[in-house]
C-alpha positions, 0 to 999 in steps of 0.5 A: 645506533644513534646512542653509540654515535653520540657516545663516540663523539662525547668520548672524543671530546672528554675521554673515558676511563678504563673503569667505564667499560660496558657492552656497546660503549666507546672508550679510550685511554687517557692520552691515547689516540685510539678509541676502543669498543667494548662489546660482548656481541662482537667477535673476539677471535681477533682482538687486534682487529676488534680494537682497531677504530676503522674496523669498528666504525665500518661495522657500525656504519653498515647498519641501515635504517628502514625508509619508514623510520623517523631517522630516514635521511638523518642517519646517513648524514651522520654516517657521512660526517663521522666517516669524514672524521676518520680519514687518516690524513685528518685525524692522525696528521703526518709529520710536519716535514712530510705535510709541507711536502705534500702541500707543495705537491698538491698546490702544483697539481691544483694550479693545473686541474683543481676546479675548486680554485674557480669557486671558493666557499667564501665566494659562494657565501657572498653570492648566496647572501647577496641573493637572499639565500642562506649562506650556511648552505655554501659548505654543502653545495661547494663539494657537489659543485666541484665534483660536477665541474671536474676539470672544467673551469667556468665563469664565476657568474655561472658558478654562482648562479648554479650555487644559488639555484642549488641553495634554493633546492630542498636537497642541496646535498647529494644524500637526498638525491641518492635516496630519490634515485634509488626509490625512483629507479625501483618504482620505474622498473616495477612499472615497466616490468609490471611487478610489485616494487620493493617496499624497503627501497621506497619511503613510506608516508609518515604522519605529516605527509598523510595529513597533506595527502588528505588535503590534496585528495579533498580538492582543498587546494588553498588549505594544502597551499597554506599548509605547505607554505607554513612548513619550514625547509626541513619539513618540506624536504622530509615529506616531498619525496614521500608524497611524490613517490606515492602519487607517482605510483597511485595517482599521476593526475593528482601528481601534476597538481602537486607539482604545480603547487610545490615546484616553485618558490624559494624552497622547491625540489630540485629540477632533476626530481621534478623532471623525473616525475614528468618523465614517468607520467609522460612515459606511462600515462601520456604516451601517444598510444595511451593518452590519459583521458583526464588531462587534455593536450593544452593542460598537459603542455601548460604543466610541462611548461610550468614545472620544467620552467627554463628559468629553473634549468641548471646552468652546470650539467643540465640533465638531457631527458627533462629538457628533451621532454620540454622541447618535445611537449611545449608549445612552439613559442615556449620552445623558442623562448626556452632556447633563447633563455638558455643562450642568454643564461650561458647554459651549456647544452649537452649534445643530445639536448642541442640536437633536440632543439635543432630537430624541434625548431626546424619542424616549427619552421625556424631554421635560423634558430635551428642552425644556432642550436647546431652551432652550440655543439662546437663548444663541446669538443666531443667527437660524437657531436663533431660537425662531421658526425653522422648524427649531426649531419642527419639533422643538417639534412633535415634543416636543408629540406627547408632551404630556398634560393634567393638573389643576392649581390653575388648572384643566386645562392642558397639561403641556409647552406652557406650558414651551415658551412660557416659554422664548420659543417662538412657536407656528405653525400646525403646533404649534397643529395638534398642540395641537388633536390633543392636545385631541381625544385626551381628547375635550374639546370645550370645550378644542378650541373654545378652541384653534380660536378662538385659531388663528382670532384669530391669523390661523392659516389652517386647513389639511388637518391642522386639518380632519382633526383636527376630522373625527376628533373629530366621528366619535369623538363620533358627531356626524353634524351636525358632520361634515356642516358640516365637509364643506361647509366643506372643499368651499369651500376650494381644494385641500382637496376633493381632498386624499386624506387628507380624502377618505379620512376623509370616505369613512370617515364616510359608511361609519360613519353610512350603511352600517355601521348601516343600517336593515333597510328601507333602500334598499341600492341607493341607499346603494351608488350614493351610496358609488360617487358619493363614490368616483368624485369622486376615485378611479379606478373600474377596481379596483372594476370588476376586483373586479366590485362596480360594477353594470353600470347604474351611470354615474358623474357624475365621473371621478376619476383618483387611485389609491385607497388600501387603506383606500378600497378596503376601505370600498368592498368592505365597503359592497358586501358589506353592501348585497348579501347574496347569498352566491353573489355574495360567493363569486364576488367573493372568487374574483375577489379571490384571482384578482387577487392570484395574477395580481399586481395591484399595487393588489389585492395591497396589500389582502392585506397587511392582514386587513381585506378577509378579515375583511369576507368572513368577517363577511359570509358567516359566517351562511350554512351554505353559505359555511362551506367558503369561510370555511375557504378564506379562512383557508387562503389567508391561511396559505398564499399562492401569489404572493410578488411582484406584477407590479411586482416588489414583495414582497407581505407577506401577512398571517397570520390575526389573533385577530379572523380566527380568532374570526370563523371560530369564530363561523361554525361556532358560529352554524351549530351546528357544535360539532364543527367549532368545537372543531377550529377551537379546536384549530387556534388552539392549534396556531398559538399564537393568543392568545385575546381576550375576544371569543374566550372569549365566543364559545366560551361562547356556542357551548356554552351554545346547545348546552345542554352544561353541563359544557363551558360551565362548563369554558369559563368556568373556562378564561376566568378562568384566562386572566385574563379576567373575566365581562362582560355578553356572557358572561352573555347566552347563559346567560339562555337555558339550560334548566337553569341549576342544572346549570351552577352545579352543574358550576361548583361541581364544578370549583371543588372539583376545583381546590381539591383540586388546590391543597391537595394534601399536600406529600410528607414530608421524609426525616430527613436533609433535616429535619436539614439544614433545622434546622441551616441555621436554627440557623446563621442565628439564631447569625449574627444574634445575633453581629451584634447583639452586635457592634453593642452593643459598638460603641455602648458603646465610643462612649459610654465615649469 
């Protein structure tokens, strides 16, 4: 093949006689402008087509070269060169008059859209020469740059920077990139579909690459680096792809070392190739569900930051996926620095890349820089990434969750919302719901009403999220009338009366306003029935019947079919325990509750993953002496669960007793004046490393004060202060009922004197040797300071003399 191409070139230069016709030789007649291929192997049915130069060259150029051949990557370059020689407009020039006409027309078109006017080969040569690169590479980089620019005209500095980056790449032309894309795509598909790759598409290792691989596998890093640095540009380009593809398939961990040693310096592989390697490793070997044990997180982050260094990012058309990998995996400071570098270098980030930066930066808490990333989308002029596009607005909603309200010269206002409006973001209903929630967080009812009025005036239809925020705000302000108005309004809107989130919140408001602080003379049976009526409108009553908390006489007016959530079940259980103070019935319900958990009931088992139900049982039974054993059993069941999975095979994440749970158990013994039992509970809390809260300390002080134990009360108060808690009104309340308050103050004074004596104890005397060492060190330090001052004075005098 190569011999035929060589003969063709020689024939075009010198010409061949008619007598030199032989099979496989290119010939031409003297003075003719057409070459002929004389071959006994070509079909002779159509001699006109056989003698045609374009048809013959097309037949020759279709010959492929195996990837393991020494001509891999070389023949393709010659094919492209010879194919360019055969363009009719270049090889057979048209008449001069038509040529001038064509030149005039093309100049008019190029003045409008031709990007080659923005960058010329001479300017590229000058830029490469002044930056230490090979200026001969300008003719290879120029057509690729022009094709990437399209109809976009950019600053010459950016184009020159991109040209310099590509000149330092091992593959400045598109041929090497095409070879890589074909092989990498085949390797990626084979790994994804778990099949063997087609070896004909992947270049095999040659002798030089095998020698380098042996050095790399022998952990001889210095030898490999020396061999790599001694290789010229062409040799590196011929072995890098072979080694990278082989390591991708066989040893990804060793590939990371290979990239660290070769992806830097003057002659390095293109950023796209390195990015493909990192994407392959991240997809198949370092995903969250299949981490590679030999590479820890910090090492992997360093590899990503080094191989995908922002200084090597393309200025023109940067690829999104490698940049997105860097944004996701790099450390916080590196991500912020990368965004600043991209802005300083003028890298025009694509829409997905800018949104990736915005997402990660807001996660890191840098909302100002996240808004700058959103502002980058204005340069794209792409409808998919306009300021009112759904994807952009979703990221803006995430940014607004970090918004705060600050006082300014014009009054109180949001911090981030005005900045988003300045860059052209057009808020939709979802954004306004988040703004509404931010106003509800600070309990500013006037601002909340203003935002709600703005939403109504701008035809933003109120949805479930809007009403959920309004309900939460009314419940937080204990505005029962406002809750009733919202409940009636929700009932008139289609599909909102059956919304599970709104139903749960309405159910919760009924518990707070009706059940939690019920009057002593209230009709508990009617309150329980009203709660069951609200429950049955939407949820299935079967779980409550299994728990034995539905009275036999109750007949529901509605038959809901929805599965109740854990919160709804807890509210129903807590309502029953408050409406039925019978301790024996409570013990029966708890026994049934624990039985259903041991049977693996999936709905009841979900309640065992939080401490709310256990705390409700403790809070209801702690005031009865007969229930102390059951209270202890509740904590024991939490510490030592029996069943690990429910009937559906789901693992139950049993909750451990919280500080509130232990405090409720402690208060049960203190309320029933079981001080010895309370001290044992306190010892168990210390054994299980439970952190005492303010309520825990107040409960302990209350127990000792009610027992009129002055020394223990004083000791508990001092321990409370030592733990960092201050005395509040709940601490002082039981002290009012002390029979001898002066004894308490005397005990506290005695403890104070004891602590002061311990803190002011005399220090042990130093030995003469230790005193001498301390004295010598102080003298040395003083002399060094004097010497430093003398030097500074001499310097100032010398400067004045000069």
